[in-house]
N, C-alpha and C positions, 0 to 999 in steps of 0.2 A: 326625514326619518333618520335616526342615528344608526350607526353601524351595529350597536349592540342589539337593536331590536330587529335587524334584518335577519331573515332566515338564510342559512347556508353561509358560504364564504364568498369573498369577492371574486369576480371572474378573473382578475389579474393573477390570483393564486394559481389557477389552473394553466395559465400561459407560462408562468415561471416553473410550474410543475413539469410541463412538456419540454420546455427549453432545457431545463436541468437534466431531465430524463435522457435526452439525446446526447448531451455533453457527457454524462456519466457512462452512457453506452460506449462512447468513443474512448473514454479514459480506461474503463474496466476491460473493454475488449482488447486494447493494447496491453494492459497490465497482465491479463491472463496468459498472454503469450511471451511476455518480455523475458523472463528468466529462462524459459524453455528455448527461446531464440538465442539467447546468449550462450547457453550450454551446447545446444545441438547444431547451430548454424555457425556462430562465431567461435565456437570451441573453447570457451572459457571454462575453468573448473568452477565448482559450486561456491567455493569461498569467494572467489573474485566476482562471480555473477551476483552473489548476495550483496557484496560491497557496492557494485554498480547500481543494483536495484535500490539499495538503501539511499545512495547519493541522489539518484534521480527522484525518487518519491519524496525525499525530504526537501529537495530544492523546489519541487512542485508546490509544496506548502510554505516555502520561505517567501516566494515572490508575491503572495497576496498582500504583503505589507506595502509593496510598491503600488499595486493596483488599488489598494485602499486609499493611499495617499493621493493618487491622481484623481480618484472619484471625489474625495472630500475637498480638494483644493483646485483642481484644474478643469476637468471636463465632465464630471457627474457619472452616475452609475451606468446609464444606458450606453454611452459611448464606450466606456470601459468594457462592458460586456461584449459589444460588437467587435472591438479591436482584439480582445482576448479570444473570441471565437474564431476569427479569421486566422490568427496566429496558430491556434491549435490544429485547424484543418491543414495548414501548411506543414506543421510538424508531423502529423500522421502521414502525409504524403511522402515526406522524406524518409520515414520509417519503412514505407512501402518500397522506396528506391533502395534503401539499405539492404532489405531482405532480397530484393531482385538481384543485387550484385554481391551476395554473401560470399561467393567463391573468391572474389578479389577482396581479401581481408582488409587491406588498407583503405580502399575506396568505401567499402561497406561501413567501416568505423567512422570515416569522415561524414558520410551521409547520416549515420545514426546520431552523431554528436550534433549536427545541424538540426535534425529532427527533434531531439530531446531539448535543445535550447529553445526552439519555438514553442514546444509543449510546455516547458517550464514557465516561460514568461507569459504565454497565452493564458495559462491557468491562473497566473497571478492577477491578471486584469479581470478575468471572468468570475472566479470563485467567490471572493468576498462580496462582490457587488450584487450578484443575484441573490445571495443569502440576505443581504441588507434590505433589498427591495421587498422581501416578504414581510418584514416587520413594518415597513412604511405604508403598507396597505391598510393597516389597522390603527385605531386611535391608541394613545398611550395607556388608557385604562381598560382596553378590551381584553377580557380574560381568555379569549380564544387563541391567543398567540401561540401558546405551547401546542395546542391542537393543530394550528395552521402549520407550524414547523414540522410536526409529525407527518402531516399529509404531504408537505413538500419533500420530506425525507423519504416518503414512500415513492415519490417520483424518481428520486435519485436511485433508489434501489430497484425500481422497475427496469430502468436502463441497465443497471449493473447485473440484473438477472438475465436479460436477453443477450447482452454482449458476449459473455463467454460461450454461450451456446452457439451463436452464429459465427462470431470471429474465431472461436476455438474449433468449430467444425471445419471452417475453411482453412485455418492456418495450421492446425495440429493434425497432420496426416501421417499414416504409417504405410510402409510397403508390405509385401507378402510375408517377409521374415519378421515383421514387427518393429523394424527400425524406423526412426523418425525421418520424414522427407523434408529436408531443410528448405527446399525451394517453395514449399507451400506457405510458409509464414507470411509471404508478401500479401497474399489474398486476405488474410486476417487483418493486417494493418490497413489495407485499402478499404476494407469494410468499416473499420474504425474511422477513417477519413470521411467517408460518406455520412456516417452518423453525425459528425461534427458539422458538416455542411447543412444537414437538415435542421440542426439546433439553431444555427445562425439565421437561416431563412425563416423559420417559425417565429422567432423572436421579432425580427424586423417587420414582418407582415402584420403582427397583432399588437405591438407595444403601444402605439398611440391610441388605441381604442379602449384598452382595459386596464392599463397601469395608472391608476388614479387613487388619490386619498379618499377617505370616507366622504369628504366634502366635494369631491369631483375634480380636484386639482391634479395635474400630471405629476408623477413622481420620477425621480432619477434623471431629470433633464439638467438641472443646475447642480453645480458642486455644492456639497452640504454646507460648506462655510459661507458661500454666497447666499444660498437659500436662507440660512439662519440669520444672516445680516439683514436680508430683505424683510423677514418676518419680525425681527426685533431691531429696528434701526437705531435705537438708543442703547443697545446692549453691546458693548465692545468686548467680546469674549474670544475673538480669534487670536491665535498665537502670533507673536511678532514675526515679521518676514525674515529677520536674520536667523531666528530659530529654525524656520522652514528650510532656509538655504543650508544650514548646518546639517539638518536631518537628511535632505536629499544628497548632500555631499558624502555623508557617511554611507548611505545606502549604495550609491553608485560605486564608491571606492571598494566596498566589500564585494559587491557583485562582480565587478571587473576582475578583482583578484581571484575570486573563486573560478570564474570561467576561463581566465588565462591559464590557471593550473589545469583545469579540466581539459581544455583543448590541447595543450602542449604535451601532457603526459599520458592521456588515455590511450594513445596509439602505441605506447611503448610496452615493455614487458610487464608481466603480471605484478612483480614486486613494486614497480613504479606506480602501477594502478592502485595498489594498496596505499602507497604514500599519498596519491592524489585524493583518494577517499578520506584519508586522515585530514588533509587540508580542508576538504569540504565540510567534514564533521566539525572541525575547529571553527570554521567561519559560521556555520549554522548556529552552533551554541553561543558564539560571540554575539551574533545578531539577536538571538533569542533573549539575551540579557540586556544588550545595549538599547534596543528600540523601546522596550517597556519602560526603561529608566528615563529615556528622553521624553516619553509621553507624560508620565506621572509627575515629572518635575516641571511641567508647563505651568507658568504663573497664573494662567487664567482659571485653573481648576480650584474649586472650593473644597472644603473639608469633606463634605458628603460625597462629592464626585470622586475624590481621591480614594475614599474608603470603598466605594462601589467598584472602582477600577481595580483596587487591590484584591477584591474578591475574584474578579476575572483572572488575575494573575495567579492567585493561589490555586484555584480550581484547575487552571490550565496546566500548572506544574504536575498535578496528579494525573491529569488526562494523558500526559506523556507515557505513563506506564501502561495505561489502557491500550493506546494505539500501538505501542511497541510490541505488545503481545498479540493484539488483534491483527496487525498487518503481517504476521507470519503467513497469512493466507496466500500472499503472492510470492513467498520465498520458501521457507522450510516446509510449510504444509503442502505446497505444490510438489516439492521433491518427495514428500511422504506419499502423496496421492499417486505419483508416477511410479514409485519404486516398491512401496510396501502396502498398497491398498488393492484389494481385488476389485477390479473395475468391469468385470464381465457380467452383463445383465442379459439373460436369454440369448446367449451367443453374440451379443453386441459388446464390443470393446469400447467402453466409454472413454473419451479423451480426459486426461488428467485436468486439463484447463476447465472442464465443466464444473468441477467442484467449486470454482469461484462464483458460480451462480447460486449455490445453495444458500448462502447467507442472504442474498438479495431476494430470493423467492420467499424465504421466511419473513423478511422485512415486509414484503408486499402483503403477506397473509396476516401478519401480527400487528402492523402499524395501525390499521383502523381500530383494532381492539384496544391497543394501548392509548390511542387518542380518545376513545370513548371513556376509558378508565380515568384519564386525567380530567376530562370534562365533568364526569359524575362526581369525582372526589372534590373538585373545585366548587361545585354547587352545594356540597355538604360542608364546605370549609375544612376538608380533611386532606387536601392535596399536599404532599410533602414539598418542602422548599427545594430548589434546584440542587444545592450541594448534597442533600440527602439522597436525591434520586441518582446522582452520579456516583456516590459511594456504593449504592446498591448495584449499579452497573459494573463497577470494578469487581465486586464480590462475585457476580454472575460470570464474569470473564474467567476468574480463577476457578470457579466450579467447572467450567467447560474443560479446562486443562486437567482437572482432577479426573474427569470422566474418561478422557482419552488415555491418560497415564495408566489407568487400570486396564484399559483395552490392550495396551501393548506390553503389559508386564510379562516378562519372560519370553517375548517374541524374538527369535533369532534374526539377524540381518539377512535380508533377501526373502524372508518369509512374508507372504501377503496376508493381511488381515481383512476382516469384513469391513465394508464401507460404512457400517452402522456407527463405528466409533468416530470417524471423521464427520459423518452427518450429525451425530449427536452433539459434537463439539460446536459445529456451526449453528445448530438450533439454540443451544444455551447462550452462545455468544451474541446471537441476534437479539435475544431478550435484553441482554446487558447493554447492547448498543442502543436500543430504543430507550433505555433508561438514561443514557448518557449523552449521545451525540446530538439529537434534535433539541434536547433540553439545554445543552450548552449553547447552541446557536441562538435559541430564544433568550437565554440568560444574558448573553452578550448584548443582544439588541435592546433588552430592557434596562440594563445597568449602564451602558455606554452613554456619555453625553452626546447629544445630537451632532455636534460639530466634529466629534471624533468617531462617529458610528462605523464608517467603513474601515477606518484605520485600526480600530480596536477589533473589528472582525478579522482583519489581517493578523493582528497580534494573536488572536485565538488560534488561527491556523499555524502560527509559529510553533505552538506546542505540538501540532501534528507533524510539522517539519522535523523538529528534534526527535519526535517519536519514530518517524519512519527511518531516520538515519540510525537510531538506536536499534530499530527492528532489523536492519541489514546486518548490524554488528552481531546481534544475538543469533541471527540465522546461521552465522558462520560457526556456531557451536553445534550445529546439527551433526549427530553421530553418523557420518557418511560411510556406509558399508561398501566402499568402492575402491577398486584397484586403479591407481593413476596410470596414465599412459606410459610413464617410465617403467612402472612395475610390470605392466603387461608386456612391453617390449623386452624387458629383462627375462621374463618368463619364456618368451619366444626364443631368445638367444640361448638360454641355458638348456632348454629341453628339446630343441629341434635337432634331429639326427638325419642320417641318410635314409632311415626307414620311415620316419614320420615327420611331417611338417605341419606347424600351426599356421593357418592362413588368417590374418587379421584384417578386418574391414577398416575403413577410415574412421568409423564410429568407435571401434575397439581401440584404436591407437590413441584415442583421447581418454576415454574412461570406459570401464566395463564393470558392471555390477557382478557380484558372485553368482547371481541368478541368470545372467546373460549367457548366451551360447557363442561358441566359435567353431569353425570347421577344422577337422583334422583329416588329412589325406595320407594314404600309405603309398608304397611303391607302385602298386597296381592301379592306382587312380581311384580307389574306393574312398568316398567322402562320408564322414559321419559328423553329426552335430552333438556337441557336449557342452554342459555348463562348466563355467570356470570352477565352481565349487566342487564339481564332480570329476575334474580332470584326473585321470589315472596317470600319474607321472611315469610309472614304470612302462607304460605303452610308448613313451617317448624316449626310452633308453634302449641301447643296443641289447639284443637278446644274447644270452650267454649261459653256458652250463657251469661256469666257474662259481662255486658256492661262495667263495670269499667276495667275488665281485658282486654277486647277487645281494649278499649281506650288506656290502658297502653301498650299493645303489639304494637298497631299502632304507638305509640310514639317511642318505642324502634326501630321498623322497620325503621322509617324515620331517626332517629338519626344515625343508622348504615349505611344506604344508603349514607348519607352525609359524615360520617366518612370515609368510604371506598373510596368514590369518591375523597375526598380530598387527601387521602394517595396515591391513585393509579395514579391520574392525575395531581394534582396541586402542585407538589413539586417544588417550585420556586427556580431557580438557577440563578446565575449571573456571568458574566465574564467581567472584566474591566468596571464595572458599567452598562453593558448591561444585562437587566433582560430577562431570557429565561423561558417562561411559556408555550409555545406551539411550534408547528413545524415552524410557520411563523417566530417567533422571533429567533429560532434556525438557520434557513437558512439565516436570515439577518445578523447574526453574521459573516458569511463568506463573505457577501457582503462588510461589513465594513473593514475586514482584507485585502481581496484581492484588493478591490477598492482603499483603502488608499495607499497600497503598489504600485499599478500601477501608481498613480499620482506622488508619490515621485520619483520612478525610472525614469519616463518620464522626470521629471524636472532635474534629475541628468545626463541624457543620453548625453547631449552635452559635459559635462566635461569628461565623461567616454570615449567618442569617441576620444577626444583629447589625453587622456592617453594611448589609444591603438596604437598611433603612426603609423597611416596608415592602420592598420588591420581593416577590416570591418566585 
């Protein structure tokens, strides 16, 4: 019985579904807490935290090119998945250790870097290979591949839904005054570690029973190059060994350079960390250009294969703009959730990290519907080709930012808005993601020559690497309504008198939102809580009946209020000529990037379909 006539999907799909679900639980559980951990435990400012976040998430998607090469040429998909899973479990454990010793900043940083390194390389071995195995469960002509990748994608997001709820609940805790408890982050990271262990154990127990081709042959055991040579003994299509050595040499050299910079400079001051992030950005974009060129110039490729690979490259370029805007979820949108979103539901103060679950729960709810939609359209021969679907996805992403831009129009810094705006954004973005991401995975699997299957899946993730790095950069434009530690200490110095004293907590000495409170105590020991935005500076000045002095003090007070308001709120930034002065202009930046990319990709889609030579 052929695979086309069987009812349902292969059992192997559901093993891969479960394995990926727990791996994504681990990844998104850690990601939901990462920027909050950097700001509240390791005490980085938001610009630096955004840069570190962007560097980490981009390197996570850079290393799949290595994992893809190893699977294609050395040890196959299954072994790559196992090695990657073990490395990621170790990485999450080191994140737990880093959060456990956060008070010792130097030790915590070293432990964090070790943890991030294991996570980055572990993901590189795991991510492209499990995605490749999905396609190998089906015959080349099976029309259910897009539906299969959508189901697989639902597994990804089931894990991503559960992770922030559980890891966020354990790791993002607040004391009675509403301040973050830094020591709690370790439990969230430990929970992510356990999720990765479950993923590896699940895969190892069931892989030999259900991971088979439609003909019953095991998949992912042999390297793709070796398997192809066995199936076609008279077809010499493998790249020359010398080319492979050059390829590996370039990869190893670049990775060593990146991590040498990362290790040496990350423990230094923030300005040097910015330089480090710049080195990482340069390396990522260099690899994103060099590796695709190495592949497409391989002499074993024929004209049709080169054109199909070119389609992957062109679409991957536009996908960069999608993920750069979408991945604000872990950076600027998390800051927005924490500072300017009303998170109180029936007296329950919802953790900001829980918003990372919204996209995932929408995926779980909508993925079956979208899968049914593609299947029905395919039966009627009306299903759009992959490039068109992805252009629609970019348009929906832009629409989500239009929605939230209207929601924050005219909102002052520190003022909290309804969570309906952030919820609506995630809902629209989810539909866009379902039009783009699983379809992209399926497209790569269908267009890539078999001997380059895992390697080109790694190239596809290179676009996500570049996008995540770009996302961290764009997040730094977030209009931060925050007084820096230096400004707060300056405030304390200038307005503390014998009669009144400002008492600042450790949290306040790093950053303090205008809506945050501080304690003021008078000579008699009476303590009162006041917001920084409501501080009456005249209460902190000596009392006097001298009218001239009163007038002078009033003038000083007014000048200081204006000075601090300008420093805290109105730091004008611009990108590509777009001025970013408030949340509305910040969100419109992503409308321009995603919307413009959508239009251009849509106009190119007819040509891209032609270059795909019958593959839809």
